C-alpha angles and dihedrals in degrees: 000000000000125000103191112219118174092217098056116041104131093112097053131073125177093251094064099043091098091052092072116092094208130026127188123197107212116207132169096205094260120126091224091056090051091052092047091049088052094048089048092052092047090049088051087056097245088153089066095059115121093228132012113282118229121236134182112215122227114196118188120204101020102208116223117255129031118327120209117261091264092167090065088053097061118108089214114102092172096073124094117194119227128205137266105049116208109229115177110204120238106255128160092221090063092046089053092047090049092052091046092048091050090049093049093041088227136087119251108187092182092084101051121107122256092247089055088048094052094048090052092048091050088049093051094049091046098044099028094046093229136132127253094262096052089047091053093048089051091051089051092050092049092051091052093055092071 
């Protein structure tokens, strides 16, 4: 599984992108981030792929209202978008948890909102090919590690 983050790409080359079973395009809703992700995928030689590569999209935070059709704006014709999309709602509790976690250099899942938790559990079930019970157990284990 590949979660594509424009800041950390050392372990990925364009030639091994097709080897991942599942790829997730992470985006924060900003146009600059979209452009940086496009540049990254072009640098990783996505345009040289024999067939379009499939990606899930992860939007965090998902802003309220209607977002522009950013998928249509992409210059990448070699991307096929999969459903479901993982859209994390905008919630100040999640922003506070993010700042706290960055300051502590750890991940404390006890502070995130219920909506964030639900999207993560859905994502775990979809990408990890597990059932709801297994996902909830994994969540409980991750919370205890703090």
